[in-house]
C-alpha positions as CSV (number, residue, x, y, z in Angstrom):
1,A,-20.7,59.8,26.4
2,V,-22.7,61.7,29.0
3,V,-25.0,64.4,27.8
4,V,-24.0,67.6,29.4
5,Q,-26.6,70.3,30.0
6,D,-27.0,72.3,26.8
7,P,-26.4,76.0,27.6
8,D,-29.5,76.9,25.4
9,E,-31.7,74.8,27.7
10,L,-30.6,76.7,30.9
11,P,-32.9,79.4,32.3
12,H,-31.7,82.8,31.1
13,N,-32.2,84.6,34.4
14,L,-30.4,85.4,37.7
15,S,-31.9,82.4,39.5
16,L,-29.6,80.2,37.5
17,A,-26.8,81.0,40.0
18,L,-29.1,79.5,42.7
19,G,-29.6,76.3,40.8
20,S,-32.9,76.8,39.0
21,A,-31.8,74.5,36.1
22,E,-32.9,70.9,36.2
23,V,-30.0,68.4,36.1
24,T,-29.7,64.7,36.7
25,P,-27.6,63.2,39.5
26,L,-25.1,62.0,36.9
27,Q,-24.8,65.5,35.4
28,M,-24.2,66.9,38.8
29,A,-21.5,64.3,39.7
30,T,-19.8,65.0,36.3
31,A,-19.7,68.7,37.1
32,Y,-18.3,68.2,40.7
33,A,-15.7,65.8,39.3
34,V,-14.1,68.8,37.6
35,L,-13.4,70.3,41.1
36,A,-12.2,67.0,42.5
37,N,-9.9,66.3,39.5
38,S,-7.9,69.5,39.7
39,G,-10.0,71.2,37.0
40,F,-9.9,68.3,34.5
41,R,-13.1,67.0,32.9
42,V,-13.5,63.3,33.0
43,E,-16.4,61.4,31.5
44,P,-18.2,58.8,33.7
45,Y,-18.7,55.4,32.3
46,F,-20.7,52.4,33.5
47,I,-19.0,49.4,32.0
48,D,-15.3,48.8,32.6
49,R,-15.1,45.7,30.4
50,I,-17.1,42.8,29.0
51,E,-15.6,39.3,29.0
52,Q,-17.2,36.5,26.9
53,D,-16.7,32.9,27.8
54,G,-14.1,31.4,25.4
55,A,-13.4,34.8,23.7
56,G,-11.8,36.7,26.5
57,V,-12.3,40.5,26.7
58,V,-14.6,41.7,23.9
59,F,-14.9,45.2,25.2
60,E,-12.8,47.4,27.5
61,A,-13.5,51.0,28.3
62,A,-10.8,53.5,27.4
63,P,-11.6,56.6,29.5
64,R,-9.6,59.8,29.3
65,T,-7.6,60.2,32.5
66,V,-6.2,63.1,34.4
67,C,-2.5,64.0,34.0
68,R,-1.8,66.7,36.6
69,D,1.9,66.9,35.7
70,C,1.5,67.0,31.9
71,P,1.8,70.5,30.3
72,D,-1.4,72.0,28.9
73,P,-1.4,71.9,25.1
74,V,-0.3,75.0,23.2
75,A,-2.9,76.8,21.1
76,G,-3.8,74.7,18.0
77,E,-2.3,71.5,19.5
78,S,-4.7,68.7,20.4
79,L,-4.7,66.5,23.4
80,P,-3.8,62.8,23.2
81,D,-6.8,60.6,23.0
82,D,-6.2,59.2,26.5
83,R,-5.9,62.6,28.3
84,A,-8.8,64.5,29.9
85,P,-9.0,68.2,29.0
86,R,-8.4,70.9,31.6
87,V,-11.6,73.0,31.7
88,L,-11.0,75.0,34.9
89,E,-7.9,77.0,35.6
90,P,-6.0,75.7,38.8
91,R,-6.5,79.0,40.7
92,N,-10.3,79.0,40.1
93,R,-10.5,75.3,41.0
94,Y,-8.7,75.9,44.3
95,L,-10.9,78.9,45.2
96,M,-14.1,76.9,44.4
97,Y,-12.9,73.9,46.4
98,S,-11.9,76.1,49.3
99,M,-15.3,77.8,49.3
100,M,-17.1,74.5,49.3
101,Q,-15.0,73.3,52.2
102,D,-16.5,76.2,54.1
103,V,-20.0,74.6,53.5
104,I,-18.8,71.7,55.7
105,R,-16.6,73.7,58.1
106,S,-19.2,76.4,59.0
107,G,-22.1,76.3,56.6
108,T,-25.2,74.2,55.9
109,A,-23.4,70.8,56.1
110,T,-21.5,71.1,59.4
111,K,-22.9,67.8,60.4
112,A,-20.3,66.2,58.0
113,R,-17.5,67.3,60.3
114,E,-18.4,64.2,62.2
115,L,-16.4,62.3,59.5
116,G,-13.2,63.9,61.0
117,R,-11.7,64.9,57.6
118,Q,-10.3,68.2,56.5
119,D,-10.4,67.5,52.7
120,L,-14.2,67.3,52.3
121,A,-16.1,69.9,50.3
122,G,-19.6,70.1,49.0
123,K,-22.9,71.9,48.6
124,T,-26.4,71.4,50.0
125,G,-29.4,72.1,47.8
126,T,-33.1,72.3,48.2
127,T,-35.7,73.1,45.5
128,N,-38.8,75.3,46.0
129,D,-41.4,73.8,48.3
130,Q,-38.9,71.2,49.5
131,R,-39.6,69.0,46.4
132,D,-35.9,67.9,46.1
133,A,-33.1,67.8,48.6
134,W,-29.4,67.3,47.5
135,F,-26.0,67.0,48.9
136,N,-23.1,67.0,46.4
137,G,-19.7,66.4,48.0
138,F,-16.2,65.4,47.2
139,N,-12.6,65.3,48.0
140,Q,-9.6,64.8,45.6
141,H,-10.3,61.1,45.3
142,L,-14.1,60.7,45.2
143,V,-17.3,62.5,44.2
144,A,-20.6,61.4,45.5
145,N,-24.0,63.0,45.4
146,T,-27.3,62.2,47.1
147,W,-30.7,63.2,46.0
148,V,-33.9,62.8,48.0
149,G,-37.3,63.3,46.3
150,F,-40.4,61.7,45.0
151,D,-40.9,60.4,41.4
152,D,-44.1,62.4,41.1
153,N,-42.4,65.7,42.2
154,G,-44.4,65.7,45.4
155,K,-43.3,67.8,48.4
156,L,-40.9,66.1,50.9
157,G,-42.4,68.1,53.8
158,R,-41.5,71.1,55.9
159,G,-37.9,71.3,56.9
160,E,-36.7,68.5,54.5
161,V,-33.7,70.4,53.1
162,G,-30.4,69.2,51.7
163,G,-28.5,69.3,55.0
164,R,-31.2,67.3,56.8
165,A,-32.6,64.9,54.2
166,A,-29.7,64.2,51.8
167,L,-26.5,64.8,53.8
168,P,-26.9,61.8,56.2
169,A,-26.9,59.3,53.3
170,W,-23.9,60.9,51.8
171,M,-22.1,60.8,55.1
172,E,-22.8,57.1,55.6
173,F,-21.5,56.3,52.1
174,M,-18.4,58.5,52.4
175,R,-17.6,57.1,55.9
176,A,-17.1,53.6,54.3
177,A,-15.8,54.7,50.9
178,L,-13.0,57.0,52.3
179,K,-12.0,54.6,55.1
180,D,-8.5,54.0,53.8
181,V,-8.2,57.1,51.6
182,P,-5.7,59.7,52.6
183,D,-7.1,63.0,54.0
184,D,-5.3,65.4,51.7
185,E,-6.4,68.9,51.1
186,P,-5.7,70.6,47.7
187,E,-2.5,72.4,47.4
188,M,-2.9,76.2,47.1
189,P,-1.4,77.5,43.8
190,E,1.7,79.6,44.3
191,D,0.2,82.7,42.8
192,I,-2.7,82.8,45.3
193,V,-2.1,84.8,48.5
194,M,-4.1,84.1,51.7
195,L,-5.0,87.2,53.7
């Protein structure tokens, strides 16, 4: 199982909203996967199965999967072992996805419009003194993040921000990874009104 950031280890100040907590790329991808997966939390895994010569499959991962059409459990009822839990209400998920689409449409990642897709969403990030540059992006099929930085926490240099240093690598990966993937934007929940 992936270790999620312990809330007690997060900074207890207003800068937390700007990303002042330290997280790993895997933790970041796990968090963004909630937005990509319609508000369901899926756990990443590294090994799908292990086959042994003469013995066949000796291990096979059994990850929890998203069931968008399944009803949410009633209070006190537990989820089946194979179902991922919903951790973000559909309206909030849609609003977050939509806001993050604006990062690409008119924000700090407009360069990603070159991919010619309407379903992409994401967020650039840069730490103090340009020590780390991030781009975390997704659609409803795939989450990918890029991090650029030095192992010794050295400065990347002036102007090396997420949209300049990390976004190009993300774009190259997504260009190939989404080649045959449908360009489908999330459906707006019926109880949200666009004005």
